[in-house]
C-alpha positions in Angstrom: -20.8 1.3 26.1 -17.9 -1.1 25.4 -20.1 -3.0 22.9 -21.0 0.2 21.1 -17.4 1.3 20.8 -16.4 -2.2 19.6 -19.2 -2.1 17.0 -18.1 1.4 15.8 -14.5 0.3 15.5 -15.5 -2.7 13.4 -17.7 -0.5 11.3 -14.7 1.6 10.4 -12.9 -1.4 8.9 -15.9 -3.1 7.1 -17.8 -2.0 4.1 -20.6 -4.5 3.3 -18.7 -7.7 3.0 -15.4 -6.1 2.1 -12.7 -4.3 4.0 -12.4 -0.5 4.2 -9.5 1.7 5.2 -9.6 4.4 7.8 -8.8 7.9 6.5 -5.1 7.3 6.9 -2.6 4.8 8.3 1.1 4.5 8.9 2.8 1.1 9.1 6.1 -0.8 8.8 6.0 -3.1 5.8 7.8 -6.1 4.4 7.5 -6.6 0.6 8.5 -10.0 -0.8 8.7 -10.3 -4.6 9.2 -13.8 -6.0 9.9 -14.3 -9.7 8.5 -17.2 -11.8 11.8 -19.1 -11.2 11.3 -18.9 -7.4 14.0 -16.3 -6.7 12.9 -13.8 -4.0 13.9 -10.3 -3.0 12.7 -8.8 0.3 12.2 -5.1 0.9 11.5 -3.4 4.2 10.4 0.1 5.1 7.6 2.3 6.2 4.4 3.2 4.3 1.9 6.0 4.7 -1.6 6.0 3.2 -4.1 8.9 3.1 -7.4 9.1 1.4 -8.4 9.0 -1.4 -5.2 7.7 -3.0 -2.0 9.2 -1.6 0.6 6.6 -0.7 4.3 7.0 0.3 6.6 4.0 0.5 9.9 4.7 2.2 12.2 1.7 1.5 15.1 1.3 3.8 16.4 -2.3 3.0 18.1 -3.5 0.9 18.2 -0.2 -0.9 17.1 3.3 0.2 14.3 4.8 -2.0 11.0 6.5 -1.8 7.9 5.9 -3.9 5.1 8.4 -3.8 1.8 8.4 -5.8 -1.4 10.4 -5.9 -3.0 7.8 -8.2 -2.2 9.8 -11.3 1.6 10.2 -11.1 4.3 8.1 -9.6 7.6 9.5 -8.2 10.5 7.3 -7.4 13.5 8.8 -5.5 16.4 6.3 -5.6 18.9 7.6 -3.1 21.5 5.0 -4.1 21.4 6.1 -7.8 20.8 9.7 -6.9 18.0 10.0 -9.3 14.3 11.0 -9.3 12.0 9.3 -11.9 8.5 10.6 -12.5 5.8 8.7 -14.4 2.2 9.3 -15.3 0.2 6.2 -14.7 -3.0 4.9 -16.1 -3.1 1.7 -14.1 -1.5 1.0 -10.8 -1.7 -0.1 -7.2 -4.7 1.8 -5.9 -5.3 0.5 -2.4 -8.6 2.4 -1.9 -10.1 0.9 -5.1 -8.8 -2.6 -4.3 -10.3 -2.5 -0.9 -13.7 -1.2 -2.2 -13.9 -4.3 -4.5 -12.8 -6.8 -1.8 -15.3 -9.6 -1.0 -15.1 -12.0 1.9 -13.6 -15.3 0.9 -13.1 -17.0 4.3 -12.6 -16.1 8.0 -10.1 -13.2 7.6 -9.4 -13.5 3.9 -10.8 -11.2 1.2 -10.4 -11.3 -2.6 -10.6 -8.3 -4.9 -10.5 -8.1 -8.7 -9.2 -4.8 -9.9 -7.6 -3.7 -13.3 -7.3 -7.3 -14.5 -5.6 -8.5 -11.4 -6.7 -10.6 -8.3 -5.6 -9.4 -4.9 -5.8 -11.4 -1.7 -6.2 -9.4 1.5 -5.7 -10.8 5.0 -7.1 -9.1 8.0 -6.6 -9.6 11.7 -9.5 -10.5 14.1 -10.5 -6.9 14.2 -10.7 -6.7 10.4 -7.6 -4.5 10.2 -5.5 -5.0 7.1 -2.5 -7.3 7.7 -1.3 -8.2 4.2 -1.9 -8.1 0.4 -0.8 -10.6 -2.2 -1.0 -10.4 -6.0 0.8 -11.2 -9.2 2.3 -8.2 -11.0 2.5 -7.6 -14.8 5.8 -9.7 -15.0 4.1 -12.7 -13.2 6.1 -12.0 -10.0 4.3 -12.9 -6.9 4.1 -9.8 -4.6 3.3 -10.1 -0.9 3.2 -7.0 1.3 2.9 -7.6 5.1 2.0 -4.6 7.3 3.1 -4.4 11.0 2.7 -1.8 13.7 -0.2 -0.2 11.9 -1.4 3.1 13.3 -4.8 4.3 12.0 -5.9 8.0 11.9 -9.2 9.8 11.4 -8.1 12.8 9.3 -6.0 13.0 6.1 -2.2 13.2 6.5 -0.6 16.4 5.4 0.3 16.6 1.7 3.9 17.5 2.6 4.3 14.2 4.6 3.1 12.3 1.5 5.5 13.8 -1.0 8.9 12.4 -2.0 11.8 14.7 -1.5 15.3 14.6 -3.0 18.3 16.9 -3.2 18.3 19.2 -6.2 21.4 17.7 -7.7 19.8 14.3 -8.3 19.3 13.4 -11.9 15.7 13.8 -13.1 14.0 11.3 -15.4 10.5 11.8 -16.9 8.7 8.7 -18.2 
């Protein structure tokens, strides 16, 4: 029975040679962005993911902001600036699509090519996502490390995936 449960658990995280995500997850994250001159900024916070493409990033350090997307629109709530920016996106960070394209490179490393970018994904011994690294459109190296990941089997509520802000924040449409 233990072997069957282990095989089922691994099956949740593997898709062919690539990595798949569970229906949802919540995690702490550290995002390191290094510019071409070697200067780095480090962000920390919590992330939520729910299929097929809902993501909510709640940054707490060094600035407090929320970034939410459904794959079509991106909302950024900057609590320090007291503003809400909304953008329609044609390309972006679509974790579900990136994972679908991931191919095994070595022991716990996968590489995905999506929207003209290469993504390197690292998993743990149980094939659970640990980190993602890529270069953004400004040639900054971006590395996101996930900790304390909690996986779920059903989609997260839409309300928990939505950015919220006080009504008096400035609104910007891009």
